[in-house]
N, C-alpha and C positions, 0 to 999 in steps of 0.2 A: 733653750727649753721651749717646748710647744705649749701654748695655752689656748683654751677655748673662751671666747667672749660671748656674752649674751647680747651685746649691742656693738655696733660699729658707728663711730662718731667721726665727723669730718668738718673742717673749717677752711674757708677760702676767703681771703680779703682781696678786694678789687682796688686797683689804683686808677685814679682819675687824672687826666692830664689837663692842666690849665691852658686854655687856648691862647692866652696872651703871652705867657712865659715859657710854655712847654714843660714846666716842672710837673712831675708826678707826685701825687699825695694820696694816701690811702682813703678809701671810702668805707669808713668803719660804721658798724661792726662787720659788714660783709655778708657772707652766705654760711649758714650752718645747717648740717644735716645729721640725721641719725637713722640707722636701720636696725630693725629687730625682726628676725624671722622673715616673713613675706612683706613686712610693712616698712615704708620709707617716708620720712618727713624731711622736707627741705624748706628752709625759711630764708628769704631774701630781705635784707635791710641794707640797701645800697644807694649810691648816688645822693649822699648827703640827706638821707631820709626821704628821698623822693619816691623810692620804690620799696613798698612793703608787700611781700607776697608770701603766702603759705601754700605749699603743695603737699598733698598726702596721696601716696600710691600703694595699692596692693600689688606687689610685684608678681604674684602668682597669676593674677588676672591681667595685669598691664606691665609686662616686663620691660617695655620700651619707654615707660613713663610718658605715655602720650597725653597730650592736653586736648581740650576741645578744639583748639586752633588746628590740630593735626587732622581733624575731620573735614576740613575745607577741601573741596573738589580739586583745586589747583595743587594743594599739598599732596593729596593722594596720587594725582597724576605724576607729580614730580618724583615722589619717593616709591610709588608702587605699593605702599603699605596702606591697606584699607582697615582702619580701626573699627573695632566693635563699639556699639553704643556705650557700653560700660567702661571703655578705656579712656578715662578722663581723670582730672584732678578731683579727688574726693573730699578735699578740705572743707568745702562749703556745703556738702551734702549732709543734711540733718541725721541721716541714718548712721553716719560715721562720727558723730559728735564725741562719743565716749572714746573711740580709738584715737581721734585727733587729740583729745585731752591727755590720754595716756602717753602718746608719742611726744607731745609738747613737754610733759613732765620729765620724760626720759631724756629729752634733749637738754633740758636745763640741768638735770642731774649729771649728765656727761660733761657739760661745760664746767660745772663745779669740780668734778673729779679730775679734769685735766687742766684746772686753773685757767680757764679761758675767761678773761676779764670782760669780754664784750657782752652786754645785755642787749637783747633785741627789743623792738618797740613794744611788744606785748608781754614781755617776761614778768612785769609787775602783776598782770592778771593771772598768769600761771602760778606765781608764788602765792597769791591770795587763795587760789583754788587748792593748792597743795596744803596750805595751813588750815583751810576749812575741813579738809578730809582727815587731818590728824587730830 
């Protein structure tokens, strides 16, 4: 049976290799993402908590999910892709604060829906905001 979803959720766990033993172990919680319409949120919580990054993209305006790093002349020469000034990660742009909060809440709701036990570094703040709205 075909179904329509209002959101698409994804989870990816990275394995780290111990340089001394060569043994691989998961770097939890990993990467979580959610897409709704033209908007996509990606959250990285990897490498034993050493990397915490949030990315927010309007895929209508930035379908390649370009970051500010992609604007570097050497990258443009290498790829031939010349980004527009607005083709960047919008997560830290105050104009998109409400959209970021909406997508973070949606991500957490999807994690609960699919019984994903991994909480990201800032989910406590998201839960507090959700409770304040209700």
